[in-house]
N, CA, C and O atoms as a GROMACS GRO file, in nm:
protein
  356
    1MET      N    1  -2.589  -0.033  -0.868
    1MET     CA    2  -2.492  -0.075  -0.838
    1MET      C    3  -2.380   0.007  -0.939
    1MET      O    4  -2.395   0.021  -1.060
    2THR      N    5  -2.279   0.050  -0.870
    2THR     CA    6  -2.134   0.099  -0.915
    2THR      C    7  -2.032   0.025  -0.926
    2THR      O    8  -2.010  -0.045  -0.827
    3SER      N    9  -1.945   0.012  -1.031
    3SER     CA   10  -1.834  -0.043  -1.003
    3SER      C   11  -1.706   0.043  -0.999
    3SER      O   12  -1.680   0.148  -1.059
    4PHE      N   13  -1.624  -0.037  -0.901
    4PHE     CA   14  -1.511   0.048  -0.834
    4PHE      C   15  -1.373  -0.017  -0.848
    4PHE      O   16  -1.352  -0.135  -0.820
    5VAL      N   17  -1.271   0.077  -0.899
    5VAL     CA   18  -1.141  -0.035  -0.885
    5VAL      C   19  -1.077   0.012  -0.775
    5VAL      O   20  -1.081   0.132  -0.746
    6LEU      N   21  -1.025  -0.059  -0.718
    6LEU     CA   22  -0.925  -0.035  -0.574
    6LEU      C   23  -0.758  -0.073  -0.629
    6LEU      O   24  -0.717  -0.173  -0.688
    7TRP      N   25  -0.693   0.035  -0.588
    7TRP     CA   26  -0.543   0.017  -0.610
    7TRP      C   27  -0.497   0.052  -0.444
    7TRP      O   28  -0.554   0.139  -0.378
    8GLY      N   29  -0.418  -0.007  -0.408
    8GLY     CA   30  -0.354  -0.028  -0.273
    8GLY      C   31  -0.213  -0.060  -0.262
    8GLY      O   32  -0.142  -0.090  -0.358
    9THR      N   33  -0.173  -0.053  -0.130
    9THR     CA   34  -0.031  -0.095  -0.106
    9THR      C   35  -0.021  -0.214   0.004
    9THR      O   36  -0.112  -0.234   0.085
   10TYR      N   37   0.079  -0.280   0.002
   10TYR     CA   38   0.096  -0.353   0.121
   10TYR      C   39   0.198  -0.317   0.222
   10TYR      O   40   0.261  -0.221   0.176
   11CYS      N   41   0.244  -0.350   0.338
   11CYS     CA   42   0.308  -0.317   0.418
   11CYS      C   43   0.430  -0.398   0.382
   11CYS      O   44   0.412  -0.509   0.331
   12GLU      N   45   0.565  -0.350   0.405
   12GLU     CA   46   0.676  -0.434   0.394
   12GLU      C   47   0.666  -0.562   0.454
   12GLU      O   48   0.591  -0.579   0.550
   13ASN      N   49   0.738  -0.657   0.405
   13ASN     CA   50   0.741  -0.809   0.450
   13ASN      C   51   0.586  -0.857   0.443
   13ASN      O   52   0.550  -0.938   0.528
   14ALA      N   53   0.503  -0.818   0.358
   14ALA     CA   54   0.356  -0.858   0.371
   14ALA      C   55   0.322  -0.996   0.360
   14ALA      O   56   0.216  -1.036   0.408
   15LEU      N   57   0.401  -1.074   0.304
   15LEU     CA   58   0.416  -1.217   0.273
   15LEU      C   59   0.399  -1.304   0.417
   15LEU      O   60   0.317  -1.387   0.458
   16GLN      N   61   0.532  -1.238   0.479
   16GLN     CA   62   0.525  -1.321   0.623
   16GLN      C   63   0.422  -1.244   0.725
   16GLN      O   64   0.366  -1.323   0.801
   17LYS      N   65   0.390  -1.122   0.740
   17LYS     CA   66   0.304  -1.060   0.822
   17LYS      C   67   0.152  -1.104   0.799
   17LYS      O   68   0.071  -1.110   0.892
   18ARG      N   69   0.124  -1.130   0.678
   18ARG     CA   70  -0.027  -1.174   0.671
   18ARG      C   71  -0.061  -1.300   0.714
   18ARG      O   72  -0.182  -1.318   0.732
   19THR      N   73   0.032  -1.410   0.741
   19THR     CA   74   0.030  -1.546   0.745
   19THR      C   75  -0.084  -1.563   0.847
   19THR      O   76  -0.188  -1.620   0.813
   20PRO      N   77  -0.061  -1.496   1.019
   20PRO     CA   78  -0.197  -1.534   1.122
   20PRO      C   79  -0.304  -1.494   1.046
   20PRO      O   80  -0.404  -1.558   1.081
   21PHE      N   81  -0.333  -1.402   0.941
   21PHE     CA   82  -0.458  -1.334   0.929
   21PHE      C   83  -0.495  -1.385   0.781
   21PHE      O   84  -0.595  -1.342   0.723
   22ARG      N   85  -0.417  -1.468   0.730
   22ARG     CA   86  -0.470  -1.479   0.579
   22ARG      C   87  -0.615  -1.579   0.554
   22ARG      O   88  -0.689  -1.559   0.458
   23GLU      N   89  -0.637  -1.682   0.653
   23GLU     CA   90  -0.734  -1.765   0.637
   23GLU      C   91  -0.875  -1.692   0.673
   23GLU      O   92  -0.980  -1.730   0.622
   24GLU      N   93  -0.870  -1.596   0.756
   24GLU     CA   94  -0.994  -1.505   0.802
   24GLU      C   95  -1.005  -1.390   0.689
   24GLU      O   96  -1.109  -1.329   0.668
   25HIS      N   97  -0.876  -1.368   0.614
   25HIS     CA   98  -0.918  -1.271   0.516
   25HIS      C   99  -0.970  -1.350   0.362
   25HIS      O  100  -1.056  -1.303   0.288
   26LEU      N  101  -0.920  -1.437   0.346
   26LEU     CA  102  -0.970  -1.542   0.262
   26LEU      C  103  -1.110  -1.570   0.247
   26LEU      O  104  -1.178  -1.559   0.145
   27ARG      N  105  -1.147  -1.610   0.375
   27ARG     CA  106  -1.293  -1.672   0.393
   27ARG      C  107  -1.386  -1.512   0.355
   27ARG      O  108  -1.463  -1.489   0.262
   28ARG      N  109  -1.351  -1.440   0.444
   28ARG     CA  110  -1.430  -1.306   0.402
   28ARG      C  111  -1.434  -1.244   0.254
   28ARG      O  112  -1.534  -1.188   0.210
   29LEU      N  113  -1.323  -1.258   0.184
   29LEU     CA  114  -1.326  -1.233   0.032
   29LEU      C  115  -1.465  -1.320  -0.020
   29LEU      O  116  -1.573  -1.277  -0.058
   30SER      N  117  -1.420  -1.453  -0.006
   30SER     CA  118  -1.514  -1.548  -0.040
   30SER      C  119  -1.640  -1.526  -0.045
   30SER      O  120  -1.703  -1.552  -0.147
   31LEU      N  121  -1.710  -1.468   0.083
   31LEU     CA  122  -1.833  -1.411   0.103
   31LEU      C  123  -1.879  -1.280   0.036
   31LEU      O  124  -1.991  -1.246  -0.001
   32LEU      N  125  -1.768  -1.220   0.031
   32LEU     CA  126  -1.795  -1.096  -0.046
   32LEU      C  127  -1.832  -1.117  -0.212
   32LEU      O  128  -1.912  -1.048  -0.275
   33LYS      N  129  -1.761  -1.218  -0.260
   33LYS     CA  130  -1.776  -1.268  -0.352
   33LYS      C  131  -1.903  -1.324  -0.446
   33LYS      O  132  -1.956  -1.291  -0.551
   34ASP      N  133  -1.922  -1.441  -0.333
   34ASP     CA  134  -2.095  -1.472  -0.313
   34ASP      C  135  -2.204  -1.366  -0.325
   34ASP      O  136  -2.312  -1.385  -0.381
   35LYS      N  137  -2.165  -1.256  -0.267
   35LYS     CA  138  -2.262  -1.181  -0.284
   35LYS      C  139  -2.259  -1.054  -0.381
   35LYS      O  140  -2.329  -0.954  -0.369
   36GLY      N  141  -2.161  -1.080  -0.482
   36GLY     CA  142  -2.151  -1.013  -0.581
   36GLY      C  143  -2.080  -0.875  -0.581
   36GLY      O  144  -2.075  -0.797  -0.675
   37ILE      N  145  -2.022  -0.859  -0.444
   37ILE     CA  146  -1.963  -0.750  -0.423
   37ILE      C  147  -1.832  -0.747  -0.495
   37ILE      O  148  -1.803  -0.654  -0.570
   38LEU      N  149  -1.747  -0.857  -0.468
   38LEU     CA  150  -1.601  -0.816  -0.511
   38LEU      C  151  -1.592  -0.920  -0.637
   38LEU      O  152  -1.614  -1.040  -0.628
   39ILE      N  153  -1.553  -0.848  -0.763
   39ILE     CA  154  -1.551  -0.915  -0.924
   39ILE      C  155  -1.412  -0.999  -0.891
   39ILE      O  156  -1.410  -1.122  -0.902
   40THR      N  157  -1.302  -0.925  -0.852
   40THR     CA  158  -1.162  -0.961  -0.851
   40THR      C  159  -1.074  -0.909  -0.746
   40THR      O  160  -1.108  -0.799  -0.703
   41LEU      N  161  -0.982  -0.954  -0.701
   41LEU     CA  162  -0.857  -0.914  -0.612
   41LEU      C  163  -0.772  -0.965  -0.608
   41LEU      O  164  -0.782  -1.088  -0.612
   42GLY      N  165  -0.652  -0.911  -0.598
   42GLY     CA  166  -0.516  -0.983  -0.589
   42GLY      C  167  -0.401  -0.888  -0.583
   42GLY      O  168  -0.403  -0.767  -0.608
   43PRO      N  169  -0.299  -0.965  -0.545
   43PRO     CA  170  -0.147  -0.864  -0.520
   43PRO      C  171  -0.074  -0.814  -0.666
   43PRO      O  172  -0.118  -0.869  -0.767
   44THR      N  173   0.002  -0.744  -0.678
   44THR     CA  174   0.069  -0.770  -0.784
   44THR      C  175   0.200  -0.838  -0.762
   44THR      O  176   0.249  -0.829  -0.650
   45LYS      N  177   0.267  -0.908  -0.860
   45LYS     CA  178   0.358  -1.029  -0.872
   45LYS      C  179   0.427  -1.028  -0.730
   45LYS      O  180   0.426  -1.116  -0.644
   46ASN      N  181   0.486  -0.903  -0.730
   46ASN     CA  182   0.581  -0.880  -0.616
   46ASN      C  183   0.531  -0.844  -0.471
   46ASN      O  184   0.615  -0.828  -0.382
   47SER      N  185   0.411  -0.832  -0.448
   47SER     CA  186   0.314  -0.816  -0.371
   47SER      C  187   0.358  -0.675  -0.290
   47SER      O  188   0.375  -0.672  -0.168
   48SER      N  189   0.372  -0.576  -0.366
   48SER     CA  190   0.347  -0.462  -0.324
   48SER      C  191   0.249  -0.365  -0.306
   48SER      O  192   0.228  -0.274  -0.225
   49HIS      N  193   0.194  -0.414  -0.408
   49HIS     CA  194   0.031  -0.329  -0.435
   49HIS      C  195  -0.089  -0.436  -0.444
   49HIS      O  196  -0.048  -0.549  -0.469
   50VAL      N  197  -0.193  -0.427  -0.433
   50VAL     CA  198  -0.326  -0.486  -0.458
   50VAL      C  199  -0.409  -0.419  -0.523
   50VAL      O  200  -0.420  -0.297  -0.511
   51PHE      N  201  -0.490  -0.504  -0.613
   51PHE     CA  202  -0.576  -0.461  -0.713
   51PHE      C  203  -0.692  -0.507  -0.701
   51PHE      O  204  -0.694  -0.626  -0.669
   52GLY      N  205  -0.786  -0.462  -0.713
   52GLY     CA  206  -0.920  -0.530  -0.711
   52GLY      C  207  -1.052  -0.436  -0.800
   52GLY      O  208  -1.040  -0.317  -0.831
   53ILE      N  209  -1.175  -0.522  -0.830
   53ILE     CA  210  -1.284  -0.454  -0.924
   53ILE      C  211  -1.381  -0.502  -0.804
   53ILE      O  212  -1.366  -0.608  -0.743
   54PHE      N  213  -1.468  -0.420  -0.782
   54PHE     CA  214  -1.608  -0.454  -0.703
   54PHE      C  215  -1.713  -0.379  -0.748
   54PHE      O  216  -1.694  -0.278  -0.816
   55GLU      N  217  -1.841  -0.424  -0.714
   55GLU     CA  218  -1.969  -0.394  -0.724
   55GLU      C  219  -2.027  -0.332  -0.626
   55GLU      O  220  -2.032  -0.414  -0.534
   56CYS      N  221  -2.086  -0.209  -0.583
   56CYS     CA  222  -2.130  -0.168  -0.440
   56CYS      C  223  -2.201  -0.047  -0.497
   56CYS      O  224  -2.184   0.018  -0.601
   57GLU      N  225  -2.311  -0.035  -0.370
   57GLU     CA  226  -2.388   0.064  -0.373
   57GLU      C  227  -2.359   0.198  -0.376
   57GLU      O  228  -2.418   0.284  -0.442
   58SER      N  229  -2.242   0.216  -0.287
   58SER     CA  230  -2.158   0.340  -0.292
   58SER      C  231  -2.016   0.360  -0.242
   58SER      O  232  -1.966   0.286  -0.157
   59LEU      N  233  -1.961   0.453  -0.293
   59LEU     CA  234  -1.778   0.463  -0.236
   59LEU      C  235  -1.750   0.451  -0.076
   59LEU      O  236  -1.654   0.402  -0.017
   60ASP      N  237  -1.864   0.513  -0.028
   60ASP     CA  238  -1.870   0.508   0.127
   60ASP      C  239  -1.867   0.380   0.196
   60ASP      O  240  -1.786   0.346   0.282
   61LEU      N  241  -1.996   0.290   0.133
   61LEU     CA  242  -2.007   0.132   0.187
   61LEU      C  243  -1.883   0.072   0.140
   61LEU      O  244  -1.835  -0.010   0.219
   62LEU      N  245  -1.820   0.092   0.031
   62LEU     CA  246  -1.710  -0.003   0.012
   62LEU      C  247  -1.594   0.037   0.086
   62LEU      O  248  -1.502  -0.041   0.110
   63ARG      N  249  -1.596   0.156   0.123
   63ARG     CA  250  -1.475   0.186   0.195
   63ARG      C  251  -1.482   0.132   0.368
   63ARG      O  252  -1.393   0.107   0.449
   64GLU      N  253  -1.582   0.130   0.374
   64GLU     CA  254  -1.643   0.057   0.505
   64GLU      C  255  -1.597  -0.096   0.494
   64GLU      O  256  -1.514  -0.142   0.573
   65ILE      N  257  -1.658  -0.176   0.388
   65ILE     CA  258  -1.634  -0.306   0.371
   65ILE      C  259  -1.478  -0.330   0.372
   65ILE      O  260  -1.431  -0.418   0.443
   66LEU      N  261  -1.397  -0.249   0.292
   66LEU     CA  262  -1.251  -0.264   0.287
   66LEU      C  263  -1.195  -0.261   0.426
   66LEU      O  264  -1.112  -0.346   0.458
   67GLU      N  265  -1.236  -0.163   0.517
   67GLU     CA  266  -1.193  -0.124   0.622
   67GLU      C  267  -1.192  -0.215   0.729
   67GLU      O  268  -1.098  -0.232   0.806
   68GLU      N  269  -1.323  -0.286   0.731
   68GLU     CA  270  -1.333  -0.412   0.819
   68GLU      C  271  -1.254  -0.542   0.782
   68GLU      O  272  -1.270  -0.650   0.836
   69ASP      N  273  -1.179  -0.519   0.696
   69ASP     CA  274  -1.086  -0.646   0.637
   69ASP      C  275  -0.976  -0.656   0.757
   69ASP      O  276  -0.933  -0.554   0.812
   70ILE      N  277  -0.934  -0.784   0.791
   70ILE     CA  278  -0.851  -0.798   0.900
   70ILE      C  279  -0.712  -0.762   0.811
   70ILE      O  280  -0.611  -0.744   0.879
   71TYR      N  281  -0.702  -0.751   0.690
   71TYR     CA  282  -0.568  -0.717   0.627
   71TYR      C  283  -0.548  -0.544   0.666
   71TYR      O  284  -0.443  -0.504   0.716
   72TRP      N  285  -0.651  -0.460   0.641
   72TRP     CA  286  -0.621  -0.336   0.678
   72TRP      C  287  -0.646  -0.324   0.861
   72TRP      O  288  -0.598  -0.222   0.909
   73LYS      N  289  -0.687  -0.379   0.918
   73LYS     CA  290  -0.705  -0.352   1.034
   73LYS      C  291  -0.566  -0.397   1.084
   73LYS      O  292  -0.528  -0.329   1.179
   74GLU      N  293  -0.506  -0.466   1.056
   74GLU     CA  294  -0.370  -0.560   1.122
   74GLU      C  295  -0.248  -0.444   1.052
   74GLU      O  296  -0.137  -0.451   1.106
   75GLY      N  297  -0.260  -0.356   0.954
   75GLY     CA  298  -0.197  -0.319   0.847
   75GLY      C  299  -0.111  -0.374   0.771
   75GLY      O  300   0.002  -0.330   0.746
   76ILE      N  301  -0.167  -0.488   0.726
   76ILE     CA  302  -0.124  -0.558   0.592
   76ILE      C  303  -0.138  -0.488   0.484
   76ILE      O  304  -0.044  -0.483   0.404
   77TRP      N  305  -0.260  -0.419   0.460
   77TRP     CA  306  -0.276  -0.333   0.349
   77TRP      C  307  -0.259  -0.156   0.413
   77TRP      O  308  -0.332  -0.109   0.500
   78THR      N  309  -0.172  -0.100   0.360
   78THR     CA  310  -0.142   0.024   0.426
   78THR      C  311  -0.182   0.152   0.354
   78THR      O  312  -0.168   0.260   0.411
   79ASN      N  313  -0.230   0.142   0.237
   79ASN     CA  314  -0.316   0.262   0.169
   79ASN      C  315  -0.433   0.188   0.062
   79ASN      O  316  -0.421   0.084  -0.002
   80LEU      N  317  -0.524   0.262   0.068
   80LEU     CA  318  -0.630   0.196  -0.029
   80LEU      C  319  -0.700   0.324  -0.072
   80LEU      O  320  -0.745   0.413   0.001
   81LYS      N  321  -0.698   0.315  -0.222
   81LYS     CA  322  -0.755   0.412  -0.305
   81LYS      C  323  -0.850   0.354  -0.410
   81LYS      O  324  -0.829   0.258  -0.485
   82ILE      N  325  -0.969   0.438  -0.398
   82ILE     CA  326  -1.093   0.349  -0.455
   82ILE      C  327  -1.120   0.449  -0.556
   82ILE      O  328  -1.103   0.568  -0.529
   83TYR      N  329  -1.161   0.412  -0.671
   83TYR     CA  330  -1.215   0.507  -0.765
   83TYR      C  331  -1.356   0.438  -0.831
   83TYR      O  332  -1.374   0.316  -0.824
   84PRO      N  333  -1.424   0.499  -0.874
   84PRO     CA  334  -1.548   0.461  -0.961
   84PRO      C  335  -1.508   0.445  -1.079
   84PRO      O  336  -1.427   0.525  -1.126
   85TRP      N  337  -1.560   0.329  -1.159
   85TRP     CA  338  -1.480   0.297  -1.273
   85TRP      C  339  -1.577   0.240  -1.367
   85TRP      O  340  -1.655   0.158  -1.319
   86VAL      N  341  -1.586   0.269  -1.488
   86VAL     CA  342  -1.653   0.235  -1.631
   86VAL      C  343  -1.605   0.130  -1.693
   86VAL      O  344  -1.494   0.154  -1.741
   87GLN      N  345  -1.638   0.038  -1.709
   87GLN     CA  346  -1.583  -0.068  -1.794
   87GLN      C  347  -1.619  -0.035  -1.956
   87GLN      O  348  -1.736  -0.038  -1.992
   88ALA      N  349  -1.513  -0.004  -2.048
   88ALA     CA  350  -1.526   0.025  -2.181
   88ALA      C  351  -1.547  -0.082  -2.244
   88ALA      O  352  -1.621  -0.060  -2.340
   89PHE      N  353  -1.502  -0.238  -2.232
   89PHE     CA  354  -1.502  -0.334  -2.299
   89PHE      C  355  -1.563  -0.454  -2.222
   89PHE      O  356  -1.572  -0.564  -2.275
   0.00000   0.00000   0.00000
């Protein structure tokens, strides 16, 4: 397993636009957390960016997982940058 860090952006008015999709999004995140794929995920305080840490077999698989999320499909997340990550401490 490789660790990855995610840095992405939200659409304008994300707090309002996400409302119909929020429960589905959170249920899916809970499943990813239970599987050990998701370590942590959340928005910046102003909800302009999303940050996350994941454990996954490959970058391609993680990208597929993220692009299956309702927030990506509905345009709530507008850009996702994923980088392999090494925890120093």
